[in-house]
C-alpha positions in Angstrom: 3.7 13.7 7.1 6.3 14.2 4.4 9.0 12.1 3.0 11.6 13.5 5.3 9.4 12.9 8.3 9.6 8.9 7.1 13.3 9.0 6.6 14.0 10.8 10.1 11.6 7.9 11.6 13.9 5.1 9.5 17.2 6.8 10.7 15.9 6.8 14.5 14.9 3.2 14.1 18.2 2.1 12.3 20.6 4.3 14.1 22.5 4.7 11.0 22.6 7.0 8.3 20.4 6.8 5.0 20.9 8.6 1.8 17.9 10.3 0.1 18.7 8.2 -2.9 18.7 4.9 -0.9 15.6 5.9 1.0 13.8 6.9 -2.4 14.4 3.1 -3.7 13.5 1.5 -0.4 10.3 3.7 0.0 9.1 2.7 -3.9 10.1 -0.9 -2.9 8.0 -0.9 0.3 4.9 0.6 -1.3 4.8 -2.0 -3.9 5.2 -4.5 -1.5 2.4 -3.7 0.7 0.1 -2.6 -2.5 1.1 -6.2 -3.8 0.2 -7.6 -0.3 -2.8 -5.5 1.0 -5.9 -4.4 -1.1 -6.4 -1.4 1.4 -2.7 -0.3 0.2 -3.7 0.2 -3.6 -4.4 3.2 -5.5 -8.3 3.1 -6.5 -9.4 5.6 -9.1 -13.0 6.1 -10.3 -13.4 7.1 -13.9 -16.8 8.2 -15.4 -17.8 6.5 -19.1 -20.7 7.5 -20.7 -21.7 4.6 -23.1 -24.1 5.5 -25.8 -23.1 2.8 -28.3 -22.8 -0.9 -26.9 -20.6 -1.9 -30.2 -18.0 1.0 -29.2 -14.9 0.1 -27.0 -14.2 2.8 -24.5 -10.5 3.5 -23.1 -9.8 3.0 -19.6 -7.3 5.1 -17.9 -3.7 4.1 -18.7 -2.2 2.1 -15.7 -5.2 0.3 -14.7 -4.3 -3.2 -14.0 -7.5 -4.3 -12.5 -11.1 -3.2 -12.6 -12.5 -3.4 -8.9 -16.0 -2.8 -9.7 -18.4 -0.9 -12.1 -21.7 1.1 -10.9 -24.2 2.3 -13.1 -25.4 6.0 -12.4 -27.8 4.6 -9.6 -25.3 3.3 -7.7 -26.0 -0.4 -8.3 -23.3 -3.0 -9.1 -23.1 -3.8 -12.9 -21.7 -7.0 -14.5 -22.5 -6.9 -18.2 -18.9 -5.3 -19.6 -16.0 -7.2 -21.1 -12.3 -5.8 -20.9 -10.2 -6.2 -23.7 -6.7 -5.8 -23.7 -6.7 -4.5 -20.4 -7.0 -1.1 -21.9 -10.8 -0.9 -23.4 -14.2 -1.7 -21.9 -17.1 -2.9 -23.9 -20.7 -2.5 -22.3 -23.5 -4.4 -23.0 -26.2 -1.8 -22.2 -26.3 2.0 -23.1 -25.8 4.3 -19.7 -23.5 6.1 -17.5 -20.8 4.1 -15.4 -18.4 4.6 -12.7 -15.4 2.5 -13.0 -13.2 2.0 -9.9 -9.8 0.8 -11.1 -6.7 -0.3 -9.4 -3.3 1.4 -10.1 0.3 1.3 -9.0 1.6 4.1 -6.9 3.5 6.5 -8.6 7.5 6.2 -7.9 8.8 9.0 -5.7 11.8 10.7 -7.6 12.4 13.2 -5.3 12.0 14.2 -1.6 9.6 16.7 -2.4 7.3 13.9 -3.6 3.8 13.3 -2.4 2.9 10.2 -0.1 -0.1 8.4 -2.0 -0.4 5.6 0.8 -2.4 5.6 3.3 -1.3 7.1 6.8 -1.8 4.1 8.7 1.1 2.4 6.7 3.6 4.9 7.4 5.2 3.3 10.5 5.5 0.2 8.6 7.3 1.7 5.8 9.8 3.6 8.2 10.6 0.0 9.9 11.1 -1.5 6.3 13.8 1.3 5.3 15.4 0.7 8.6 15.4 -3.1 7.9 17.1 -2.6 4.4 19.7 -0.1 5.7 20.5 -3.0 8.1 20.7 -5.7 5.7 24.5 -5.8 5.8 24.7 -5.2 9.4 27.2 -8.2 11.0 26.1 -10.1 14.0 27.3 -9.2 17.5 29.6 -11.9 19.2 30.6 -12.2 22.8 33.1 -14.4 24.6 31.4 -16.4 27.4 33.2 -19.2 29.3 36.1 -19.1 26.5 33.6 -19.8 23.9 32.5 -17.1 21.0 28.6 -17.1 20.8 26.4 -14.9 18.9 24.4 -12.5 20.5 21.0 -11.3 19.1 21.1 -7.7 18.0 17.8 -6.1 18.6 18.5 -3.5 15.8 18.6 -7.0 13.3 17.2 -6.9 9.8 14.9 -10.0 10.5 13.4 -7.8 13.7 12.5 -4.8 11.6 11.2 -6.9 9.0 8.9 -9.0 11.4 7.7 -5.6 12.9 7.2 -4.2 9.3 5.0 -7.2 8.6 2.9 -7.2 12.0 2.3 -3.1 11.7 1.5 -3.6 8.2 -1.2 -6.3 9.0 -2.3 -4.2 11.8 -2.9 -1.1 9.8 -4.5 -3.1 6.9 -7.0 -4.7 9.8 -7.7 -1.0 11.2 -8.5 0.5 7.6 -10.8 -2.4 7.0 -12.5 -2.2 10.2 -13.1 1.7 9.8 -14.1 1.4 6.3 -16.7 -1.2 6.9 -20.1 0.0 6.5 -21.8 -3.0 8.3 -20.0 -2.9 11.2 -21.8 -3.1 14.6 -22.3 -0.3 17.0 -23.2 -1.2 20.4 -25.5 1.0 21.8 -26.7 0.7 25.5 -30.5 -0.5 26.1 -32.8 1.8 27.1 -34.0 1.6 30.7 
């Protein structure tokens, strides 16, 4: 799915035109919001460092704002390290380490940009963009028995934001369930 497809979905949901510029702003905001809310929406990138000297500080990939885990060459978790200034790491033992860091998603600056978030979140992103397009939509009023009453607008901002939250939570749950190596698989008993 490309950015144009997400834009088309958002326009169909909002039933209002959305410019490319506004779409990119809202898309980047949605990505940032999802990444701050759900771990499964963050960019996690591995970096391998060969530590030959325990007194040397090794540089982390620029933009890394959190280290998720550090693994040895055997694949075991390693916790004897120290991060300095969010840009350097110092190991207590020599060896080869794989560092899994968390990064911000790159901002989309053109409609030809690349989607870096899991595809499970794309429906929620379209709903977020549709909600932002409708943020200034005024409520619909009608007259009943001589009284002016506000009628709920099914395409309102609150409706789309609630749906965005629900779909994002469901996507997060589905991604976690699919990536769980300890999930139970029910097998029929032998008869």
